[in-house]
N, C-alpha and C positions, 0 to 999 in steps of 0.2 A: 228517385223522384224528389221534387221540391214541394213542401207543404207551405204555401204562402199565407194560409189562414193564421190569424193571431188567436191563440188559445188563452183562456184565463189561467188554466193549469195544465202543465205537462207533467205526468207522473212517470218516473223511470223505474222499472222493475215491478213485477207482478207477484211479489211475495205477499204474505198476509197483510202487511201494512199498505202496500201499493194497491192491492185489490180493494181493501176497505176504503182507502182514499178515493179510488175511482168510483166505487159504488156510491159514496156520499156525494161526490161531485155530480154524478148522474141524477141522484135523487133531488138535488137542489137546482137542477137545470143549469149547471155551470158548464160552459164550453171547455171541453177537456179532451185529452188523448193519453192513453196508457201505452208506453213503449216497452216491449219485451223482446229480449234477444233470442229467446228460445221459441220453438214452434208450439209450446204448451205453456200453461199458466203455472206460477209458483214452482220454479225449478228446484228450489231447496227441498220442498216437501215431495216433489216429483222424484227426487234422487233418494228419498228415504228408502230403506229396505222394504222389500215386498211384504205386505201384511203388517207393517209397523202400526202399533197402537199409538195414536196421537192423543196427548193429554190436554185437558183444558185447564191449565193453571195460569196464574194463581187463583185458587178457588174462591177466595173472599171477594174478588173484584167482579163487578157486573160487566157484561159484554156490551160495548157501544159500537155498533156497526150495522150497516144495511145488509150485510151478509150474515148468514147463520153460522154458528160454530159450536160444536160439542165434541166431547171425547169420542173417538172411534177409529176405525181403520183408515189408513192412508188413502186407499182406493175410494172409499165412501166419501171422504172429505173432499178430494179432488173432483169427484163426480158432482157433488152438491154445488161446489163453487162454480164449476163450468156451467151447470144448468142455471144458476142464479145470475151469473154474469150475462149469459145469453138472454135470459128472460127480462133483465132490466135494461138491456140495450146499451151496456157500457161500451165506449169506444176504445177498442184494443187493437193495436197493430203489432203483429208478431214479426220476428226476424229482424229486429232493429236494435243493434248494439250501439249505445250512445258512446261516442269517443271524445266529444268536446262540448263544453257549455261555456258560453261567453255572455256576460251581461253588459249592455250598453249603459254607461254611466249617465248619459244625458236623458234617455227615454226610460231607462229601467227595464227594457225589454230583453229577454233572454233569447239567444240563438243557440239551438242544440244541433249538433251534427251527429248523425247515426250512420252505421254501415250495415248494409243488408247482407244476407247470406251469399249473394253472388258477388259482393264486393262493391256494389253501387252505393253511393252516399246520398243521404237525404238531409234536409234541414227543416227545423221546426221552430216556430217562434211562440213565445209565451210570456205572460206577465209574471208568472210565478212557476217555480219548479219544485217538485217533491221527489227527492232521491230515496228510493226504497230498494236498493240493489243488493242488500245483504252482504254476506261474506263469502259466498260460494266462489270457488276458484282460487282462493288464496290460502290453501290448506297448509298447515304446519307439518313439517316432516320430523322424523325422529332425531336427526342431528347427530347420528353415531355411525361408525363404520358399518357398512352393509345396508344402509337405509334404502338404497335403490336396487337391491337384488330383485329378481323377477317375482319371487314369492312374497315380497313385501308390498302391501297395498294400503291405500289411504281412504278408500271408499268401499262400500258393500251394497250392492243392489238387491241380490237375491241369495239369501243364505242357503236355499235349497240346492244351489249349485254344488255344494260341498258335502261330502259324506265320508265318514270313517277316518277323518283326519285329526291330527293334533294341531290346534290353532291357538296362537297367542294373540289376545286382543289388548292393545296398549291404549289406555285412556279410560277414565272412570266417570266421564260425563254421560249425558243421556244417550248419545249416539253409540259410545263404546259399550254401555250396559245393554242396550237393545240389540246390538250386533251379537254380543256374547250370549244373551238369552236365546236368540233365534238359532245360532250356530250349535248350541249345546244340545239341540234335539237330535242331531245326527253325528256329532263330533265330540272329541275330548277338548275342552276349552279351558284356557287359563286367561285371567284378566288381571292386568297390572294397574294398581292404584298408587299414585305418588303420595297420596295422603294416608293417614291412619284411619280414615273413615270416608264414606261417600258424602262429601260436603257440597258438591257442585251440581248434583243431579236433582230431578224432580222427586218428590216424596214417593210417588207411585213406583218409580223405577228403583228407588232405594229399597222399598219393601220387597220387590221382586228379586233383586240381586241377592238380598240377604237370605231369602227363602231358598234360592237356587244354591247358594253356598252351603247352607245348613243341610240340605238334602244330599250334598255331594255332587250335584249336577254340574257345578262350575267351581274351579279352583281359583281362589282370590289370593293375590299376593299384595300385601299392604306395604307402604313406605318403600316402594320398589321403583327403580329407575333403570332404563335400558343402558347396557354397557356397550355391547357390540353384537352384530349378527354375522355369521359366516356360514358358508356351505358345509354340510356334514356328510359323513360317509353313508350312514344308515337312513337318514332322512334328509330332505332338501336343506333344512336349516338347523343350525345350532344357535339358539337364542340365549344370550348371557345377560344377566341383570344383577344389580345389587338390591338385596332385600333386607328384611329385618334381621336375618341371621347370617348376613354376609353374602358373598357372591354365590349365585345359584344359576343353573342352566336348564333349559328345556329343549329337547329334540322335537322340532315342529315341522309341519308341512308348509305352513304359511304364517305370516304375521299381518294382522290388520290393525293399523294405527289410526285411532280416531282422536286427534289432538286439537281439534278445533281449527280455526282459521284466523287470519289477521285482516284488518280492513285493507281494501285496495287503495292504499294511501297515496301512491303517486298519481293515480287517476283522479282521486278526489281533490288533491292539492292542485292539480292542473285546472280544476274548475274554480280555483280561488279560495277554497275552503281551508281554514287554518285548524291545526291540531294544537292542543295545549302543551305538548312536550314531544321529545324525540322518540319516546318509547313506541316501537312499531305496533304494539298492541293497544295503544291509546285510541280513544274515540274522539271525533271532532267536538270542538267547543260549541255548545248549542244553548239557546235560550230555553226558558220553560215552555215556550210555544214551539220548540223544535226548529227554530230558525238559526241558521249558521251565521257566520260573520258576513257572508254575502247577502245583502238585503233581498228578500224574496226567494231565497233558496233554502228549502227545508229538508231535514233529514230525519227519517223515521225508521223503526224496525231495528234489526240486529246491527246495522251500521251505526245507529245512534247509541249503541251500548246495551240494548236489552232485547234478547232474542225470543222471549216467550211469545207464543202465537197470539194469545188473548191480548196481551199488553200491546203488541204491534198493531193489532186490528183497532184497538182503542185509539192508538196514536194516529193511525190513518184517518179515522173519523174526526178526531179532535183537530188535526192540523187543517183540514178542509173547512171545518167550522170557523177556525181562526182566520183563515184567508178571506172568507166571505163576510167577515165581521160578526160572526156569531160564536164567540169563544165559549168554551165549556170548562167547567172545573174538572180536574183529574178525578178518576173514580175513587181514589183513596183519600180525597180531600177531607171528607167528614171524619173518617177514622183518625187521621193525623191531627186534625184540629182539636178533637176531643182529648187526644193524648197530650197536646201542647198547652192545654188550658192553664195548668199551674204556672207556666212560664210566660207564654205569649198568648193570652186569651184574645180571641177574635182576630188574630193576625192571619193573613193568608199564608198557607203552607209554603208557597213559593218564596215569599219574603223570608220566612224562617230558614229555609234551606240555603238561601243566599247568605244569610247571616252566619250560619254554621260553616259553610264552605269558606267564607272569608275569615272567620274567627278561629277555626280549628284547622291548621295546616294539614293534618292527617287526611282530611277529606277534600282537600283542594282539587284533586284530580279524579275524584269519584264522580260519576255522572249523576245528574239530578235524580234519575230513576233509581239508580243503585242506592243513593242516599235515602230516598223516600222508603224504599224497601227496608233498608237498615234501620230507619227510625221506627217503622211499623213493628219490628221485632224487638226493639229496645224499650226500656222503661225510663221515664223521666223522674228524677229525684230532686226534691227541694229540701234538703236537710237543714236543721238549725245550726247555727254556729256552735262548734264544740261536739256535735253529734259524731259518733264513731261510724265510719263507713265500713271498715273491717279492722280486725286486730291482728297483730303479729302472731304468727303460727296458726292462724285460721286456715282451713282447707277450703277456700272458695276460688273460683276461677273466672268470674265475670270480668268484663273490661269496662273502664270508666273514662268518659270524655268530659272535660270541664267546659261547660257552655257559658258559665257566668261565675264570677267570684273566685274564690281560692280554696285550696285544701292544704293541710299541713301534714307532712309525713314525718313520723317519729322513728328514727333509727337508733338502735342500741349497739354501741361498739364493744369490742373485747375488753375495753377498759371500764365498762360499766356506765359510761357517760351516754346520755341521750342527745342526739343531734336532731335538729328540726330543719326540714326543707319545705319551702313554700312553693307550691305550683299554682300558676295563674291561669286565667281564662285562655283556652286554646290548647292547653297541654292535656296529657292523659296519664293514667296510671293503671296498674293491675296487669301489665303485660308480662311480668315475670312469672306470676302464678299461671297465667294463661298459657305461656309457652312451656315452662318447665314442669307444670303439674304438681309442684311442691307447695309447701305451706307458704302463706304470705310472709314476706321478709320484713315487714314494718307495719306499724299501726297508722292508719290514716284517719284524720278528723276533718270535718267540714269547717271551712273558714267563713268569713262574712259573705252574705248574699250568694251562697253557693247553689248552683244548679248543675246537676250531673245527668249524663245519659249513660245508663247501665246496660251493657249489651251482653247477651248470652254467649258462651264460649263458641258454640257451633256457628252462630251468625258471624262472629268476628273471624273465625277461621275461614269461613266462606269468602268474606271480603278480602282477606289476605291472599287467598288462593286466586281470586278473580282480578285483583288490581295490583299490578306489580309495584306501582308507586307506593301504595300502602305498605306492602311488605318491606320495601327498602327503608321507608321512614320508621317502621316499627323496629327494624334491625338497628338503625342508627341510635334511636332513643334507648333501646334495650342495652346497647353497649355502654352508653354513658351511665345509665342507672345501675347496671350490673357492676361496673367498676367502682362507682360510688358506694354501692352496698357492700362489696367485698373489701374494699380498701379505703373507704372514706374516712375511717377513724385514724388513718395514718397519713393520708394525703390531703393536700389543699385542693380547692377547686382548680387552681392554676395547674397543678400537677396532673389532675385528672384530665383537664382539657388537653394537656400536652400528650398524654397517653392516647387519647382519642385522635388527636391531630396526627400523631405518628403513624397511624394506620392500624385498623382492626379488621380482621377477616373472619367472616362467619364460616365455619367448616362443619360438615356433617359426616359422621362416621357410622358405618354399618356395624352390626354386632361382630365381634372378633377382629375388627379392623384396627390396625395400629394407628394411634395418633402420632407417635414417633417411637423409634427403636433405640435401644442401648447402643451408644457409639455414634449416633447421628449428630450432626452439628446442631446447636441450639438455634431454632428459628423463631422463638417467641415464647410468651407465657400463655397458657391455655386456661381460660375461665370456662368451667363446665356449666353450661346453662340448662342442659337437659340430658337425662340419662345418667350413666355412671361408667367408671373406668377402673381397671386394676393397674397397679404399679408392680412390675416384676423385674427380676434380674436373672442372668444366666447362672445356673447352678453348676459350678465347675467340678464339684465332686460327683453328683448324681446325674449330671447332664440335664438338658431341657431348661425350662424356665421355672423360677420359684416366685410365687406371688408374695409381695411384701405388704401391700395394703390395698384397700378398696376406697375409692373416692367417689362420692355422690355429687349430684348437681348442687351448685351453690358454693363449690370450692374451686381451687385452682391448682394446677400442676405445671412443672417445667421451669420453675423459677430458680432451682438450684444450679442448673447449668449456666444460667445467665449471670448469677452472682459470681460463679467461679470462672466464667468465660472459658468453659470447657465443654467437651462433647457430652451428650446425654449419658447419665450414669444408670439409667433404668429404661425399661420399655413400658409404655402406657398403652393399654388396649381397651377399646370400648366393650362393655359387657352386653349392652343392648344398644338400640339405635340412640346415638349420642350427638349432641351439637355443642360446639365449643367456640368461644370468641378468642381469637389468637391475636395477642398484642405484639406489635413489632419488637424484635429483639433489641435493637440498638436504642430505641426509645425507652424500653424498660430498664436497660442498663444505666442510661443517663438519669432516670428518675430514682433508681436505687442509690446512685451516688448523691443525688441532690436531696434525698429525703432519708436522713439517718434513722428515723424511727421505723420506717419500712425495711430498711436494710437490716437493722438489728432483728426485726421480726423474722425475716427470711433466714438470717444467720442462726437464730435459735432453732428454727425448723430444721435446718441442715444438721445441726448438732444432734437434735432429737432423733431424726431419721437415721443418722449414721449409727447412733447407739442401738436403735431398734434393729437395724440391719445386722449388726454384730451379734445381737442376741438370736436373731433368726437363723444365723449360720449354724447355731447349735441346737435349734429347736427341731422338733420332729417334722420330717418332711410331710407327714400326713396332714398337718395343719394347712399347708398350702394346697394339698390335694383336695381337702374338704372344701376350701374356699372355691377352688376351681369347679368342683362338682356342683355346689349350690348355685354358683353363677351360671353354670351351664343349664341349670333347671329354671332360669329366669328370675332368680331371687334378686338380681340386681335392679329390677324395676319395681320391687315391692317396697311398701312403707311399713308393713307389719306382717310378719310371717310366723306361722305355727311350726315349731320344731319339737321333736320328741327324742330324748336321750334314751336309747334302747337298753343301755346298761342299767337304767333305773326303772324302766317300764315293766310292769308285771302283767300287762295285757288284760287288765280288768275291764277295759272298755268304758270306764266311768266317764271319760271325756266325751265320748260320742253319746252315751246315754244322757248325760247332763245337758248336752246341746239339744237333744230331742225334747227333753222335759221342759226346757226353757222356751222352745220355739214350736209349740203346738203339735208335738209328736214327730216333727220332721227334723232330723239331724242335719246340720249344715256342714259337717265334716265327715270324712271317711278315714278312720284311723288306720285301717289295715292297708289302704291303697296308698300309692305314692312311692317314690324311690328312696333308697337308703344307701348311705356311704359310711363305712366304719360303724360307729355307734349312733350316728345322727340320722333320724328318719324324718322325711318331709311328707307329711300326710296330705291328702287332698282337702285343702281348706283355703279360703280366700286369702290372698296376700295384700289386698287393698293397695293396688298398684298406684304409682305416682301419677301415671296417665292411664286411668282405668279403661281397659278395652271394652268392658261391658257397657260403658256409657256412650259409646260411639253412635249407635243407631237405635235409640229407644224412642219410638214414635210418641208416647205420652210423656216423655221426660220423667219417667218414674224412678230413675236411678239418680240418687243424689249423694253428696258428700257432706258430712257434718263438719262443723268448725274444728273438731278434733281430728278429723281425717278418716272417720269410718265411712266406707262406701256401703250404702244401704239401698234397698228397694222399697218404695212406698206402696200404699194401697192403690195408687193410680195404675199399677201394672195391668196390662190387658192380656198377658199370656202369649205374646207373639213369638217369644223364644229367641229374639235377636241377641239378647245378652248372653244366653246360653251358648249360642253359636259363636259369638265374638270372643268369648273367654278362651284363651289358649291353654288354660290349666285345668279345665273340666270341673270347676268348683261351683258352678251354678246348675241347679236342677229345676225341673218343672214339677210342681207339687200342688195338691189341692190346698186352697187358701183355708187355713184353720181346719184341718181334717180332724176326725176323731182321733184322740191320742192313742199311740201304741203303748203297750205295756213296757215294763222295764225301766220306769222312771225312778227318781230318787226315793219316792214313797215305797215302791216295791223293793228297791235295793236295801233300804234301811229298816223298813218296818213290815215288809211282806204284804203291803196293801196294794190293791188294784190287780190288773192283769199281769201275766208273766211276760218276760221280754219278747217283743215281736208281735204279741197278740193285740188285735184291735179291741178297743173297749166299747165300740158301738158299730152298728152297721156302716159299711163303707161303700159309697157309690162311686165307682171308677169313672162314670160319665160326667161328674162334676168338673167344671172348667178349672184347669190348672194355671198356676201363676209361678213366676220365677222366685226362687228362694236362694239365699246365700248368707254366709256369715256377715253379721253386722257388728262384730266385736262386742255383742251384748251392750250396745251403746246406752241403753236406758237403764242398765243395772249399775248400782253404785260400786259393787264389788269387782266389776270387770268381767272378762270372758268366763263363762261357766265351765268351759272345757279345762281351763287352767286351774280354776278353783276346785274342781272335782278330782283332780289328780292326787292320789294319796301319797305319792312318792316324790312329787316335784319334777317328774320327768318331762312334763309338757310346759313349754314356755311360749309366750308371745313376745317378739322382739323385733326391732328394726334391723335391717341388714348392717347398717353403719355400726350400731352398737355391738352386734354379734361379732362382726369381723374385727372390730377394734379389740375385743377380748381375746380373739384367736391369735393375733399377731403381736 
């Protein structure tokens, strides 16, 4: 059919944004039509799994719409919207898939062409167009062998269809989590998360998946990527993936991949809409009023870069208000204006976001909505000149963007000299601590007129995971800063620029995966930016591999073969999930020749390591076996570990007793528990990991890290148990906050005062709410950890893996 009527607004797509826009147009009496390809409203939500709980986030924002919306079941939400749309008399035409949109440059009128279910075409004319078509239908696939096997699917309508199966869910966004939770009622379910935490889902889903994993209902695999899928003999599929502990596999009946979708870019570009870059996941370039580069063509909802239902409904309402000349401020305007008062008092937030996107290249391809959310979760700082932002060796991990002025970075070289680097407006810092989890590598001071945006680790990781352009830019700057930090005292800026220009590859290695093997050709120099590795050689006498050294993040390996232009003389293996920056081999060789000081440093290391290797040939093989044992227990990711020499231990249990005495009657360590190799015992006690697992999903952010590195739990703990569940080493327990002390403290031990060991000194109510407790290295005591101080024989020590392994080899 042909619709010759000229509409004020044609809305394409009946998702939350489109429905809200249509309802607002109807309420304002604007001539409109809503075109929907399906025979029902809101196809994205219609395709949600049966019984899905739809959340109303973000909770801090009010809803602006002529339609109602609150958290509830998918069926109830769709029923409510159908009733309200009918009751309001919104003009909806179903079965019309828009295939073309053309704007007449002279009149500014749009002609839309749509195709009906029977193949017939229709045309529609309008002064303005609102695109709200979402991302449905452009689903991302796994991209590995086996992705199209019959038992691999990319949607799930009704989880009740499956029972008694082993199912792997790939994807840790909201859809993947919700599918996994529903399927777990009747099936054995694994869920793969590429990240180390659930950073891209709604908070409600995060809490639910954490609880399901803690109870054993769902098996979660973190830092996991699919490798391949193939038919199996005993089950339909063999699902193989790389995880934190190397290659793993699951025999499964089916795989459900929920990897999101990409914008229908070709279709949108055919309408004349421009995208900011070639990245297939990028969103169209839009104004603050959601208008594209095509005048009169607006884009809202998931296609505009923000898929949350409430935000999409607000956009639909706001864009119609704008079209009819009644613009409204975004819902977060007041909150952001208050935050920006110290820097840009009274300025519209839209102007500030434009300034930030223009002045800070890192955010140039972040959508306005993403940037606003990012700013809401960040803190604005206006330090005085000379103020210290953080110190070298601090254990903090927030990220800083320079909005105004300068900062000065102080780096101390091996020669004792301090070098200063000035960073200007638009640059950023703090990425090395953010990514590696290690101590700060430099002291940073505020320069003149300094304005900073400090962003929490979780918020920054979410942005990196969501915007590919941000991740790439972070990698590029990290490479340059890492090279400067590792080698800057020996290399000029010109030499560093040459190393970067020569090519740097970011490589990720799973636990026990080789970075390179003995005898391999030298492919480059490896800067370890996260994790740790071992260096080993073949043991010609005893067979197998003999560990020569342990190398933690912040160091480099692989330079010896480049200096000698020879094959690799040792094997380097990741002890935990590890990332390395690989510098091009030829470029490194050229710079070694051009920079005598660096070459001499490498030559000195070669001599030192050769001497060490000769000594190791005559050392006890058990030293290497001990290192292998400890690394196998995860010590490679620790920053401070408790070890007990059992040849000296008299089993008095003073260490555990002293810990309980220091911490209100609850000991943070279990001396008798934990594995032992030879004479070294690894008791159950916190290792204060470089990237603490316990900090991943703490709703009240109660777990912090002091400047000295101690990981501790504050009084903000709500007892949810996420940290206890997340810790792979069983060192966190749930206990009553400040319970009546048990007997057996130092007063009883030394003077016979108080209750005997294990006896409660007062009535104990087990119904009192428990909170998480763990070792905090007695951070508030001047003498250091009580467990070590209480050991009468010196059998117990607290030590970093680097120092311990250095003493062993």
